[in-house]
C-alpha positions as CSV (number, residue, x, y, z in Angstrom):
1,M,162.7,129.6,117.9
2,R,166.5,129.2,117.5
3,T,166.9,129.0,121.3
4,L,164.3,126.1,121.4
5,K,166.1,124.3,118.5
6,F,169.4,124.7,120.3
7,L,168.0,123.3,123.6
8,L,166.4,120.4,121.8
9,E,169.6,119.5,120.0
10,K,171.5,119.8,123.3
11,E,169.1,117.5,125.2
12,F,169.0,114.8,122.4
13,L,172.8,114.9,122.2
14,Q,173.0,114.5,126.0
15,I,170.6,111.5,125.9
16,F,172.4,109.7,123.1
17,R,175.8,110.3,124.7
18,N,174.7,108.3,127.7
19,K,174.8,104.8,126.3
20,T,173.6,103.2,129.6
21,I,170.4,105.1,129.6
22,L,169.9,104.6,125.9
23,R,170.1,100.8,126.4
24,L,167.8,100.9,129.4
25,V,165.2,103.0,127.5
26,F,164.9,100.3,124.8
27,F,165.6,97.2,126.9
28,M,163.2,97.8,129.8
29,P,159.9,98.0,128.0
30,V,160.8,95.1,125.8
31,F,161.9,92.9,128.7
32,Q,158.8,93.8,130.8
33,L,156.4,93.2,128.0
34,L,157.9,89.8,127.1
35,V,158.2,88.4,130.6
36,L,155.9,90.0,133.1
37,P,152.5,89.4,131.5
38,W,153.2,85.6,131.9
39,A,153.7,86.0,135.6
40,A,151.5,88.9,136.5
41,T,148.0,87.4,135.9
42,F,144.7,87.7,137.7
43,E,143.8,84.1,136.9
44,Q,143.7,82.0,140.0
45,K,145.5,78.6,139.7
46,N,147.2,76.2,142.0
47,I,144.9,77.0,144.8
48,L,146.1,74.9,147.7
49,L,143.4,72.5,149.0
50,S,143.3,70.5,152.1
51,I,140.8,67.6,152.1
52,I,139.1,65.8,154.9
53,D,137.3,62.7,153.6
54,N,135.2,61.3,156.4
55,D,133.2,59.0,154.0
56,H,135.9,57.1,152.1
57,S,133.3,56.0,149.6
58,S,133.6,55.7,145.8
59,A,131.5,58.8,145.5
60,S,133.8,60.9,147.7
61,R,137.0,59.6,146.0
62,E,135.5,60.4,142.6
63,L,134.6,63.9,143.8
64,I,138.1,64.5,145.1
65,Q,139.5,63.3,141.7
66,K,137.2,65.8,139.9
67,V,138.4,68.7,142.0
68,I,142.1,67.9,141.7
69,S,142.0,67.2,137.9
70,S,140.2,70.5,137.2
71,G,143.6,72.3,137.0
72,Y,142.6,75.1,139.5
73,F,143.4,73.2,142.7
74,K,146.5,71.6,144.0
75,L,146.3,69.1,146.8
76,A,148.1,70.4,149.9
77,N,147.4,67.4,152.1
78,Y,144.8,64.9,153.3
79,S,143.8,65.7,156.9
80,T,142.1,63.3,159.3
81,S,140.3,66.1,161.3
82,Y,139.3,69.7,160.8
83,S,141.7,70.9,163.5
84,D,144.7,69.3,161.6
85,A,143.5,70.9,158.4
86,L,143.2,74.3,160.1
87,K,146.8,74.1,161.3
88,V,147.9,73.7,157.6
89,V,145.9,76.8,156.7
90,E,147.5,78.7,159.6
91,K,151.0,77.8,158.3
92,N,149.9,79.3,154.9
93,E,150.3,75.9,153.3
94,A,146.6,75.6,152.2
95,D,144.0,78.1,151.0
96,L,140.8,76.0,151.3
97,I,139.5,73.1,153.4
98,L,137.0,70.8,151.8
99,E,135.3,68.5,154.3
100,I,133.3,65.6,153.0
101,P,130.9,64.3,155.8
102,H,130.3,60.8,157.0
103,N,127.8,58.8,154.9
104,F,128.2,61.3,152.0
105,E,127.2,58.8,149.4
106,N,124.5,57.0,151.3
107,T,122.8,60.3,152.4
108,F,122.7,61.5,148.8
109,I,121.1,58.3,147.6
110,R,118.6,58.0,150.6
111,E,117.7,61.7,151.2
112,K,118.4,63.2,147.8
113,S,120.6,65.8,149.4
114,T,123.9,66.0,151.2
115,D,126.2,68.7,152.6
116,V,129.9,69.4,152.1
117,M,131.8,72.1,154.2
118,L,134.1,74.5,152.6
119,S,136.4,76.7,154.8
120,V,138.2,79.4,152.9
121,N,141.3,81.5,153.8
122,A,139.8,84.9,152.9
123,I,142.9,87.1,153.4
124,N,142.9,87.5,149.6
125,G,139.2,88.1,149.0
126,Q,139.5,87.7,145.2
127,K,141.3,84.4,145.5
128,A,138.8,83.2,148.1
129,G,135.8,84.2,146.0
130,L,137.1,82.6,142.8
131,G,138.3,79.5,144.6
132,S,134.9,78.9,146.2
133,S,133.3,79.7,142.9
134,Y,135.5,77.2,141.0
135,L,134.7,74.5,143.6
136,G,131.0,75.3,143.5
137,Q,131.0,74.8,139.7
138,I,132.9,71.5,140.0
139,L,130.4,70.2,142.7
140,A,127.5,71.3,140.5
141,A,128.8,69.3,137.6
142,Y,129.5,66.3,139.8
143,N,126.0,66.6,141.3
144,R,124.6,66.2,137.8
145,E,126.7,63.1,137.2
146,L,125.4,61.6,140.5
147,V,121.8,62.3,139.5
148,S,122.2,60.6,136.1
149,Q,124.0,57.6,137.7
150,T,121.4,57.1,140.5
151,Q,118.4,58.0,138.2
152,S,117.0,60.3,140.8
153,S,117.0,64.0,141.7
154,G,119.4,65.3,144.4
155,Q,121.6,68.2,145.4
156,I,125.0,68.7,147.0
157,I,124.9,71.7,149.2
158,V,128.1,73.7,149.8
159,K,128.3,75.4,153.2
160,P,131.2,78.0,153.0
161,Y,133.0,79.5,155.9
162,Y,135.3,82.4,155.3
163,M,138.3,82.8,157.7
164,Y,140.4,85.9,158.7
165,N,138.7,88.3,156.3
166,T,135.1,87.4,156.9
167,E,133.7,90.6,155.1
168,M,135.8,89.7,152.0
169,N,136.9,93.3,152.0
170,Y,139.6,93.7,149.3
171,R,141.0,96.8,151.1
172,N,142.1,94.6,154.0
173,F,144.2,92.6,151.6
174,M,145.6,95.6,149.6
175,V,146.4,98.2,152.2
176,P,149.2,96.2,154.0
177,G,150.8,95.5,150.6
178,I,150.6,99.1,149.4
179,L,152.3,100.2,152.6
180,V,155.2,97.8,151.8
181,M,155.4,99.4,148.3
182,L,155.7,102.9,149.8
183,L,158.4,101.7,152.2
184,S,160.3,100.1,149.4
185,I,160.2,103.3,147.4
186,I,161.5,105.3,150.4
187,G,164.3,102.7,151.0
188,G,165.2,102.1,147.4
189,A,164.6,105.3,145.5
190,L,166.0,107.9,147.9
191,S,169.1,105.8,148.8
192,S,169.8,105.1,145.1
193,L,170.0,108.8,144.5
194,N,172.2,109.6,147.5
195,I,175.8,108.8,146.5
196,V,175.3,109.5,142.8
197,K,174.0,113.0,143.8
198,E,177.2,113.7,145.5
199,K,179.1,112.4,142.5
200,E,177.3,115.0,140.3
201,A,177.9,117.8,142.8
202,G,181.6,116.9,143.2
203,T,181.4,116.6,147.0
204,I,182.1,112.9,146.9
205,E,185.8,113.7,146.2
206,Q,186.1,115.6,149.5
207,I,184.7,112.7,151.4
208,N,187.0,110.2,149.6
209,V,190.1,112.0,150.7
210,T,189.1,111.7,154.4
211,P,190.2,108.6,156.5
212,I,186.6,107.5,157.0
213,P,186.3,103.7,156.5
214,K,184.0,102.6,153.7
215,Y,181.7,100.7,156.1
216,I,181.2,103.8,158.3
217,F,180.4,105.9,155.3
218,I,177.8,103.4,154.1
219,I,176.3,103.1,157.6
220,G,176.1,106.9,157.7
221,K,174.2,106.9,154.4
222,L,171.9,104.1,155.5
223,I,170.7,105.3,158.9
224,P,168.8,108.5,157.8
225,F,166.7,106.5,155.3
226,W,166.1,103.8,157.9
227,V,164.7,106.4,160.3
228,M,162.5,107.9,157.5
229,G,161.2,104.5,156.7
230,M,160.3,103.6,160.2
231,F,158.5,107.0,160.5
232,I,156.6,106.3,157.2
233,L,155.6,102.9,158.6
234,T,154.1,104.5,161.7
235,V,152.2,107.1,159.7
236,G,151.0,104.5,157.3
237,M,149.7,102.2,160.1
238,L,147.9,105.2,161.6
239,I,146.3,106.0,158.3
240,A,145.2,102.4,157.9
241,W,143.6,102.6,161.3
242,L,142.0,106.0,161.0
243,V,140.8,105.8,157.3
244,Y,140.1,102.0,156.8
245,G,139.7,100.8,160.4
246,L,142.5,98.3,159.8
247,V,144.6,97.3,162.8
248,P,146.9,94.3,163.1
249,A,145.3,91.2,164.5
250,G,148.8,90.3,165.8
251,H,151.3,92.5,167.7
252,A,152.4,95.6,165.9
253,L,155.9,95.2,167.3
254,I,156.4,92.2,165.0
255,I,155.9,94.4,162.0
256,Y,158.5,96.9,163.4
257,V,161.0,94.1,164.0
258,F,160.7,92.8,160.5
259,C,160.7,96.4,159.0
260,F,163.9,97.1,160.9
261,F,165.8,94.5,158.8
262,Y,163.8,95.0,155.6
263,L,164.7,98.7,155.4
264,I,168.4,97.9,156.1
265,A,168.2,95.4,153.2
266,F,166.4,97.6,150.7
267,T,168.5,100.7,151.6
268,G,171.6,98.6,150.9
269,F,170.1,97.6,147.6
270,G,169.6,101.3,146.7
271,L,173.1,102.2,147.7
272,I,174.5,99.5,145.4
273,I,172.6,101.1,142.5
274,S,174.0,104.5,143.5
275,N,177.5,103.1,143.6
276,F,177.3,101.8,140.0
277,S,175.4,104.8,138.6
278,S,177.1,107.9,137.1
279,T,174.0,110.2,137.1
280,Q,170.8,110.4,139.0
281,Q,168.9,109.9,135.8
282,Q,170.7,106.6,135.3
283,A,170.1,105.5,138.9
284,M,166.3,106.2,138.5
285,F,166.1,104.2,135.3
286,V,167.8,101.2,136.9
287,L,165.7,101.4,140.0
288,F,162.5,101.8,138.0
289,F,163.3,98.7,136.0
290,I,164.0,96.5,139.0
291,I,161.3,97.8,141.4
292,I,158.5,97.2,138.9
293,I,159.6,93.5,138.7
294,F,159.8,93.4,142.5
295,F,156.2,94.7,142.9
296,L,154.6,92.6,140.1
297,L,156.4,89.4,141.3
298,G,156.0,90.2,145.0
299,G,152.4,89.0,145.5
300,L,151.0,92.5,145.7
301,Y,148.4,91.9,143.0
302,T,148.9,88.4,141.8
303,P,149.1,85.4,144.2
304,I,152.5,83.7,144.0
305,S,150.8,80.3,143.9
306,S,149.0,81.3,140.7
307,M,152.3,82.2,138.9
308,P,154.1,79.7,136.7
309,R,156.8,77.7,138.4
310,W,159.7,79.7,137.0
311,A,158.2,82.9,138.3
312,Q,157.7,81.3,141.8
313,I,161.4,80.5,141.8
314,V,162.3,84.1,140.9
315,T,160.2,85.5,143.7
316,M,162.4,83.6,146.2
317,F,165.0,86.3,145.5
318,N,162.6,89.1,145.9
319,P,162.7,90.8,149.3
320,V,159.4,92.6,148.7
321,R,157.6,89.2,148.6
322,Y,158.6,88.4,152.2
323,F,157.5,91.7,153.7
324,I,154.1,91.6,151.9
325,E,153.6,88.1,153.3
326,V,154.5,89.2,156.8
327,M,152.3,92.3,156.7
328,R,149.3,90.3,155.6
329,L,150.0,87.5,158.1
330,V,150.3,89.8,161.0
331,Y,147.4,92.1,160.0
332,M,144.9,89.4,159.0
333,K,145.9,86.2,160.8
334,G,147.5,87.6,163.9
335,S,150.7,85.6,163.3
336,T,153.4,85.6,165.9
337,L,157.2,86.1,165.6
338,A,157.6,82.3,165.5
339,D,155.1,82.1,162.6
340,I,157.1,84.6,160.5
341,S,160.5,83.3,161.5
342,H,161.2,81.8,158.1
343,Q,160.6,85.2,156.3
344,L,162.6,87.0,159.0
345,Y,165.7,84.8,158.6
346,I,165.6,85.3,154.8
347,I,165.3,89.1,155.1
348,I,168.2,89.2,157.6
349,I,170.3,87.3,155.0
350,F,169.2,89.9,152.4
351,A,170.2,92.7,154.7
352,V,173.7,91.2,155.3
353,V,174.4,90.4,151.6
354,L,173.1,93.7,150.2
355,N,174.9,95.9,152.6
356,V,178.2,94.0,152.3
357,G,177.7,94.4,148.5
358,A,177.2,98.2,149.1
359,I,180.4,98.4,151.1
360,V,182.4,96.4,148.6
361,S,181.1,98.2,145.5
362,Y,181.8,101.6,146.9
363,K,185.2,102.8,145.7
364,K,187.0,105.7,147.3
365,T,189.2,106.0,144.2
366,N,188.2,106.1,140.6
């Protein structure tokens, strides 16, 4: 009993001596509970809509106004043809295409029925389902208004067409994102413990007295985790194929090219944490705090377009966001290297900045 009491006193004293961990223990849950629930939501808003109005009648204009003013949809653009609207979807600048046919108003009045076509980007099955459901409800309400105005019975029929994920299988959307999460943990968690582990063991002093340049030392720390990450990516893609039947619609080499720079960036991020941490426990607390924010604000669960504006700005500085986007674009849309060039340039900048930061922050002398 006395031994247990002694151990407990020792552990509590050790915890309270480390002021950094103590601050993180109280600060992390407070910050996450105050900020993240506002951004990490399953409510779908700001669904990007491309509209093709072939009728240009008062009824079609009123319908468009009803859709846009609902608060769920954001007008991406007006297109003159379906092929133009499809290009906007392929660039990831629109989620849905609403095509209003010729003679929309006259057909409704004359034949008591008319069609509208809805093409849905179904990569995110939940977003696609809710988006088409919202639009269906708006069209049903507008249908009742038209009936009361024309004093006749009629019906607007929605003909949906789901693109890229035609089965609306949510696993097709989640598996690429989860694979990014696993790679981030490998690149961030293991590298963040690397240097600080040598600090605790005392072997870092032996390395510091050698003439090895700082950049060579950091590169030597980075390469093993980069190799492990590429191996994990290969295993993960094999599991996605064998278990879920999921294979990239585009070239798998594009994923490897992007992952090459992503792992360099995220490993550099982990090494920065390791440089500033005194113990492994402290490094894990800091990483845990940051990586939860990365995942929740990376589009893994919540579409970035549904987040408030301030959260969308924050995600621009989140490397996880860009890799999740690329994985889903290549797996579901079959995007090419040119299509993901924007994300690739940004992740290269992350790789340079974070690794320069890791080199600069590593001090050979205390």
